[in-house]
C-alpha positions in Angstrom: 0.0 0.0 0.0 1.3 3.5 -0.9 0.6 5.9 1.9 1.1 9.7 2.0 2.2 10.8 5.4 1.9 14.5 6.6 2.7 16.2 9.9 2.6 19.9 10.9 2.4 19.5 14.7 6.0 20.9 15.2 8.1 23.5 13.4 9.1 20.6 11.0 6.7 20.6 8.0 6.9 16.9 7.0 5.6 15.1 3.9 6.5 11.6 2.7 5.5 8.6 0.6 5.7 5.3 2.5 5.2 1.8 1.3 3.4 -0.4 3.9 3.8 -4.1 3.3 2.0 -7.1 4.8 3.5 -9.5 7.3 5.9 -9.3 10.3 9.2 -7.5 10.3 10.1 -4.2 8.8 6.9 -3.2 7.2 7.4 0.5 6.3 9.8 1.8 3.7 10.1 5.6 3.0 10.2 6.1 -0.8 10.3 10.0 -0.7 10.6 12.5 2.1 10.6 16.2 2.3 11.0 18.1 5.5 11.2 21.9 5.9 11.7 23.8 9.2 9.6 27.0 9.6 6.9 27.2 12.2 5.4 30.2 10.5 5.1 28.8 6.9 3.3 25.5 7.3 0.7 26.5 4.7 3.3 27.6 2.2 5.6 24.6 2.6 3.3 21.6 2.9 2.0 21.1 -0.6 5.4 21.7 -2.3 6.7 19.1 0.1 3.9 16.7 -0.9 4.7 17.2 -4.6 8.4 16.8 -4.0 8.0 13.6 -2.0 5.8 12.1 -4.7 8.5 13.1 -7.3 11.2 11.5 -5.2 9.2 8.3 -4.9 8.5 8.2 -8.6 4.8 8.2 -8.2 1.9 10.5 -9.1 -0.3 11.9 -6.3 -3.3 9.9 -7.6 -1.3 6.7 -7.0 -1.6 7.2 -3.2 -4.0 4.6 -1.6 -4.3 6.2 1.9 -3.3 9.3 3.9 -2.0 9.5 7.4 -1.7 12.8 9.2 -0.3 13.8 12.6 -3.1 15.1 14.8 -0.9 16.7 17.4 -0.7 17.7 20.1 0.5 20.9 18.6 -0.4 24.6 18.1 -3.7 25.4 16.6 -2.6 27.0 13.4 0.0 24.4 12.5 -2.3 21.5 13.2 -5.1 23.0 11.2 -2.9 23.3 8.1 -1.9 19.7 8.1 -5.2 18.2 8.9 -7.2 20.4 6.5 -4.7 19.6 3.7 -5.0 15.8 4.5 -8.8 15.9 4.5 -8.9 17.9 1.3 -6.5 15.5 -0.5 -8.4 12.5 0.8 -11.6 13.9 -0.5 -10.1 14.8 -3.9 -8.4 11.4 -4.3 -11.1 9.3 -2.8 -8.8 7.6 -0.3 -9.2 7.2 3.5 -7.5 9.7 5.9 -6.2 8.4 9.2 -5.2 10.7 12.1 -2.6 9.6 14.6 -1.0 11.2 17.7 2.2 12.9 16.5 4.0 11.8 19.7 3.0 8.2 18.9 4.6 8.7 15.5 7.9 9.8 17.1 7.8 6.8 19.5 7.2 4.4 16.6 10.1 5.9 14.7 12.4 5.5 17.7 11.6 1.8 18.1 11.5 0.8 14.4 15.1 -0.4 14.4 14.3 -2.5 17.5 12.7 -2.3 20.9 14.3 -0.4 23.7 15.7 -1.8 27.0 13.1 0.2 28.9 10.5 2.9 28.5 10.6 6.0 26.3 9.6 9.6 27.0 8.6 11.7 24.0 8.4 15.5 24.6 7.9 18.4 22.1 7.8 22.1 22.5 4.4 23.5 23.6 5.7 27.0 24.0 4.7 29.0 27.1 7.5 27.2 28.9 5.6 23.9 28.6 6.0 20.6 26.8 3.6 18.1 25.2 4.6 14.7 26.4 3.7 11.0 26.6 5.5 7.9 27.9 5.8 4.6 26.0 6.8 1.0 26.5 9.9 -0.4 25.0 8.0 -1.6 21.9 6.2 1.7 21.4 2.8 1.2 23.1 1.7 4.4 24.9 1.7 4.2 28.7 0.4 7.6 29.6 -0.4 11.0 27.9 -0.5 13.0 25.8 -0.4 15.9 28.3 0.8 19.5 28.4 2.8 20.6 31.4 5.9 22.5 32.5 9.1 20.4 32.3 9.6 20.5 36.1 6.1 19.1 36.6 6.8 16.4 34.1 10.0 15.4 35.8 8.2 15.0 39.1 5.7 12.6 37.4 8.3 10.3 35.8 9.1 8.2 38.9 8.0 4.6 38.3 7.9 4.8 34.5 11.5 3.3 34.4 12.5 5.5 31.5 15.7 4.9 29.6 15.5 7.4 26.7 13.8 10.5 25.5 13.0 11.8 22.1 11.4 14.9 20.6 12.3 18.5 20.4 12.5 18.9 24.2 14.2 15.5 24.9 17.3 17.0 26.4 15.4 18.7 29.2 15.1 15.4 31.2 18.6 14.0 31.8 18.0 10.9 29.7 19.8 9.6 26.7 18.3 11.3 23.6 17.0 9.3 20.7 16.2 10.6 17.3 13.9 11.7 15.7 13.1 15.1 17.1 9.8 15.3 15.1 7.4 12.8 13.4 8.8 11.0 10.4 6.7 9.6 7.5 7.7 6.0 8.5 6.7 6.7 12.2 3.3 8.1 11.2 2.5 5.1 9.0 3.7 2.7 11.6 1.4 4.3 14.2 -1.5 4.0 11.8 -0.6 0.5 10.6 -3.3 -1.4 12.7 -6.0 0.9 11.3 -4.6 0.6 7.7 -4.4 -3.1 8.0 -8.0 -3.4 9.2 -9.4 -1.7 6.1 -12.1 -0.1 8.2 -13.2 3.4 7.5 -11.4 6.0 9.7 -13.3 8.1 12.1 -13.5 11.9 12.0 -10.2 13.7 12.2 -9.8 15.1 15.7 -7.0 17.5 16.5 -5.2 17.1 19.8 -4.9 20.8 20.9 -4.8 20.0 24.7 -5.5 23.6 25.5 -7.6 26.4 24.3 -6.4 28.5 21.3 -4.9 31.9 22.0 -7.3 33.6 19.7 -10.9 34.0 21.0 -14.0 35.7 19.5 -14.4 39.3 20.7 -16.8 39.8 23.5 -19.9 41.9 23.3 -19.2 45.6 23.2 -19.8 47.5 26.3 -22.7 49.9 26.2 -21.7 53.6 26.4 -24.1 55.8 28.3 -24.2 59.4 27.2 
Protein backbone atom coordinates (compact mmCIF):
# COMPACT_ATOMS: atom_id res chain seq x y z
CA UNK A 1 0.00 0.00 0.00
CA UNK A 2 1.31 3.47 -0.91
CA UNK A 3 0.61 5.94 1.91
CA UNK A 4 1.07 9.70 1.95
CA UNK A 5 2.15 10.85 5.43
CA UNK A 6 1.89 14.46 6.65
CA UNK A 7 2.67 16.23 9.90
CA UNK A 8 2.62 19.90 10.91
CA UNK A 9 2.44 19.51 14.69
CA UNK A 10 5.97 20.87 15.20
CA UNK A 11 8.12 23.46 13.37
CA UNK A 12 9.06 20.60 11.02
CA UNK A 13 6.73 20.55 8.01
CA UNK A 14 6.85 16.89 6.99
CA UNK A 15 5.57 15.07 3.92
CA UNK A 16 6.50 11.61 2.71
CA UNK A 17 5.47 8.64 0.64
CA UNK A 18 5.70 5.31 2.47
CA UNK A 19 5.16 1.77 1.28
CA UNK A 20 3.38 -0.39 3.87
CA UNK A 21 3.76 -4.13 3.29
CA UNK A 22 1.98 -7.14 4.79
CA UNK A 23 3.47 -9.53 7.31
CA UNK A 24 5.90 -9.30 10.26
CA UNK A 25 9.25 -7.54 10.34
CA UNK A 26 10.15 -4.21 8.77
CA UNK A 27 6.85 -3.20 7.17
CA UNK A 28 7.41 0.46 6.32
CA UNK A 29 9.77 1.84 3.71
CA UNK A 30 10.13 5.56 3.00
CA UNK A 31 10.17 6.15 -0.76
CA UNK A 32 10.29 9.95 -0.72
CA UNK A 33 10.62 12.45 2.13
CA UNK A 34 10.56 16.24 2.26
CA UNK A 35 11.03 18.13 5.54
CA UNK A 36 11.21 21.91 5.91
CA UNK A 37 11.65 23.79 9.19
CA UNK A 38 9.64 26.97 9.60
CA UNK A 39 6.93 27.24 12.25
CA UNK A 40 5.37 30.23 10.45
CA UNK A 41 5.08 28.78 6.95
CA UNK A 42 3.26 25.46 7.30
CA UNK A 43 0.72 26.55 4.70
CA UNK A 44 3.31 27.64 2.16
CA UNK A 45 5.61 24.64 2.58
CA UNK A 46 3.33 21.61 2.92
CA UNK A 47 1.99 21.12 -0.61
CA UNK A 48 5.38 21.70 -2.27
CA UNK A 49 6.66 19.07 0.15
CA UNK A 50 3.91 16.67 -0.90
CA UNK A 51 4.69 17.20 -4.57
CA UNK A 52 8.41 16.81 -3.97
CA UNK A 53 7.97 13.61 -1.95
CA UNK A 54 5.85 12.10 -4.72
CA UNK A 55 8.47 13.08 -7.31
CA UNK A 56 11.24 11.53 -5.20
CA UNK A 57 9.18 8.34 -4.86
CA UNK A 58 8.54 8.24 -8.61
CA UNK A 59 4.76 8.22 -8.23
CA UNK A 60 1.86 10.49 -9.06
CA UNK A 61 -0.27 11.87 -6.28
CA UNK A 62 -3.26 9.90 -7.57
CA UNK A 63 -1.30 6.66 -6.96
CA UNK A 64 -1.62 7.17 -3.19
CA UNK A 65 -3.98 4.63 -1.55
CA UNK A 66 -4.31 6.20 1.91
CA UNK A 67 -3.25 9.29 3.86
CA UNK A 68 -1.96 9.48 7.42
CA UNK A 69 -1.72 12.82 9.20
CA UNK A 70 -0.31 13.80 12.58
CA UNK A 71 -3.13 15.06 14.79
CA UNK A 72 -0.90 16.66 17.39
CA UNK A 73 -0.67 17.70 20.11
CA UNK A 74 0.53 20.94 18.61
CA UNK A 75 -0.35 24.59 18.12
CA UNK A 76 -3.73 25.44 16.62
CA UNK A 77 -2.56 27.02 13.37
CA UNK A 78 0.04 24.39 12.48
CA UNK A 79 -2.28 21.47 13.15
CA UNK A 80 -5.09 23.03 11.17
CA UNK A 81 -2.88 23.33 8.08
CA UNK A 82 -1.86 19.69 8.10
CA UNK A 83 -5.24 18.24 8.93
CA UNK A 84 -7.22 20.40 6.49
CA UNK A 85 -4.72 19.57 3.74
CA UNK A 86 -4.96 15.85 4.48
CA UNK A 87 -8.76 15.95 4.54
CA UNK A 88 -8.91 17.90 1.27
CA UNK A 89 -6.50 15.54 -0.48
CA UNK A 90 -8.37 12.51 0.81
CA UNK A 91 -11.63 13.88 -0.54
CA UNK A 92 -10.11 14.77 -3.91
CA UNK A 93 -8.36 11.42 -4.31
CA UNK A 94 -11.15 9.30 -2.82
CA UNK A 95 -8.84 7.64 -0.26
CA UNK A 96 -9.16 7.21 3.53
CA UNK A 97 -7.46 9.68 5.86
CA UNK A 98 -6.24 8.43 9.24
CA UNK A 99 -5.19 10.74 12.07
CA UNK A 100 -2.58 9.60 14.60
CA UNK A 101 -1.04 11.20 17.67
CA UNK A 102 2.16 12.91 16.53
CA UNK A 103 3.95 11.81 19.74
CA UNK A 104 3.01 8.20 18.91
CA UNK A 105 4.63 8.68 15.50
CA UNK A 106 7.90 9.82 17.11
CA UNK A 107 7.82 6.82 19.46
CA UNK A 108 7.22 4.43 16.58
CA UNK A 109 10.13 5.93 14.66
CA UNK A 110 12.40 5.46 17.69
CA UNK A 111 11.56 1.76 18.06
CA UNK A 112 11.46 0.83 14.36
CA UNK A 113 15.10 -0.37 14.42
CA UNK A 114 14.30 -2.52 17.48
CA UNK A 115 12.67 -2.27 20.89
CA UNK A 116 14.35 -0.36 23.71
CA UNK A 117 15.66 -1.84 26.96
CA UNK A 118 13.14 0.24 28.93
CA UNK A 119 10.51 2.90 28.50
CA UNK A 120 10.60 6.03 26.35
CA UNK A 121 9.64 9.64 27.03
CA UNK A 122 8.56 11.74 24.04
CA UNK A 123 8.39 15.50 24.60
CA UNK A 124 7.89 18.35 22.14
CA UNK A 125 7.78 22.11 22.53
CA UNK A 126 4.37 23.45 23.59
CA UNK A 127 5.67 27.02 24.03
CA UNK A 128 4.71 29.03 27.12
CA UNK A 129 7.53 27.16 28.93
CA UNK A 130 5.60 23.90 28.61
CA UNK A 131 5.97 20.60 26.79
CA UNK A 132 3.61 18.12 25.18
CA UNK A 133 4.60 14.69 26.45
CA UNK A 134 3.73 11.02 26.62
CA UNK A 135 5.51 7.88 27.85
CA UNK A 136 5.82 4.60 25.95
CA UNK A 137 6.76 0.98 26.53
CA UNK A 138 9.92 -0.44 24.99
CA UNK A 139 8.02 -1.57 21.87
CA UNK A 140 6.22 1.74 21.37
CA UNK A 141 2.84 1.23 23.08
CA UNK A 142 1.71 4.36 24.91
CA UNK A 143 1.72 4.19 28.71
CA UNK A 144 0.40 7.65 29.57
CA UNK A 145 -0.43 10.97 27.94
CA UNK A 146 -0.51 12.99 25.85
CA UNK A 147 -0.44 15.87 28.32
CA UNK A 148 0.78 19.47 28.36
CA UNK A 149 2.76 20.63 31.41
CA UNK A 150 5.87 22.50 32.49
CA UNK A 151 9.10 20.44 32.31
CA UNK A 152 9.57 20.51 36.10
CA UNK A 153 6.07 19.11 36.64
CA UNK A 154 6.76 16.40 34.08
CA UNK A 155 10.01 15.42 35.80
CA UNK A 156 8.16 14.97 39.09
CA UNK A 157 5.73 12.56 37.44
CA UNK A 158 8.30 10.29 35.79
CA UNK A 159 9.11 8.17 38.85
CA UNK A 160 7.98 4.60 38.34
CA UNK A 161 7.94 4.78 34.55
CA UNK A 162 11.49 3.33 34.35
CA UNK A 163 12.46 5.55 31.45
CA UNK A 164 15.71 4.86 29.62
CA UNK A 165 15.54 7.35 26.74
CA UNK A 166 13.82 10.51 25.53
CA UNK A 167 12.95 11.80 22.06
CA UNK A 168 11.37 14.88 20.56
CA UNK A 169 12.33 18.53 20.35
CA UNK A 170 12.51 18.91 24.17
CA UNK A 171 14.15 15.55 24.95
CA UNK A 172 17.33 17.04 26.37
CA UNK A 173 15.42 18.68 29.24
CA UNK A 174 15.07 15.44 31.22
CA UNK A 175 18.57 14.04 31.76
CA UNK A 176 17.96 10.89 29.70
CA UNK A 177 19.83 9.60 26.66
CA UNK A 178 18.30 11.33 23.64
CA UNK A 179 17.02 9.31 20.70
CA UNK A 180 16.18 10.55 17.25
CA UNK A 181 13.93 11.70 15.66
CA UNK A 182 13.05 15.08 17.12
CA UNK A 183 9.81 15.31 15.09
CA UNK A 184 7.42 12.84 13.43
CA UNK A 185 8.76 10.97 10.40
CA UNK A 186 6.68 9.56 7.53
CA UNK A 187 7.70 6.02 8.55
CA UNK A 188 6.70 6.67 12.16
CA UNK A 189 3.35 8.14 11.16
CA UNK A 190 2.50 5.14 9.01
CA UNK A 191 3.72 2.67 11.64
CA UNK A 192 1.43 4.35 14.18
CA UNK A 193 -1.50 4.00 11.77
CA UNK A 194 -0.63 0.48 10.60
CA UNK A 195 -3.29 -1.36 12.67
CA UNK A 196 -6.02 0.89 11.27
CA UNK A 197 -4.63 0.65 7.73
CA UNK A 198 -4.44 -3.15 7.99
CA UNK A 199 -8.01 -3.42 9.20
CA UNK A 200 -9.40 -1.73 6.10
CA UNK A 201 -12.07 -0.08 8.23
CA UNK A 202 -13.24 3.43 7.50
CA UNK A 203 -11.41 5.98 9.66
CA UNK A 204 -13.33 8.10 12.10
CA UNK A 205 -13.49 11.90 11.97
CA UNK A 206 -10.17 13.72 12.20
CA UNK A 207 -9.85 15.06 15.75
CA UNK A 208 -6.97 17.46 16.47
CA UNK A 209 -5.23 17.15 19.83
CA UNK A 210 -4.91 20.77 20.91
CA UNK A 211 -4.82 19.96 24.68
CA UNK A 212 -5.47 23.58 25.50
CA UNK A 213 -7.64 26.41 24.27
CA UNK A 214 -6.43 28.50 21.30
CA UNK A 215 -4.90 31.90 21.99
CA UNK A 216 -7.34 33.64 19.67
CA UNK A 217 -10.89 34.02 21.01
CA UNK A 218 -13.97 35.70 19.53
CA UNK A 219 -14.39 39.29 20.66
CA UNK A 220 -16.83 39.81 23.47
CA UNK A 221 -19.94 41.91 23.32
CA UNK A 222 -19.23 45.59 23.15
CA UNK A 223 -19.83 47.49 26.33
CA UNK A 224 -22.65 49.94 26.19
CA UNK A 225 -21.65 53.56 26.41
CA UNK A 226 -24.07 55.78 28.31
CA UNK A 227 -24.25 59.39 27.18
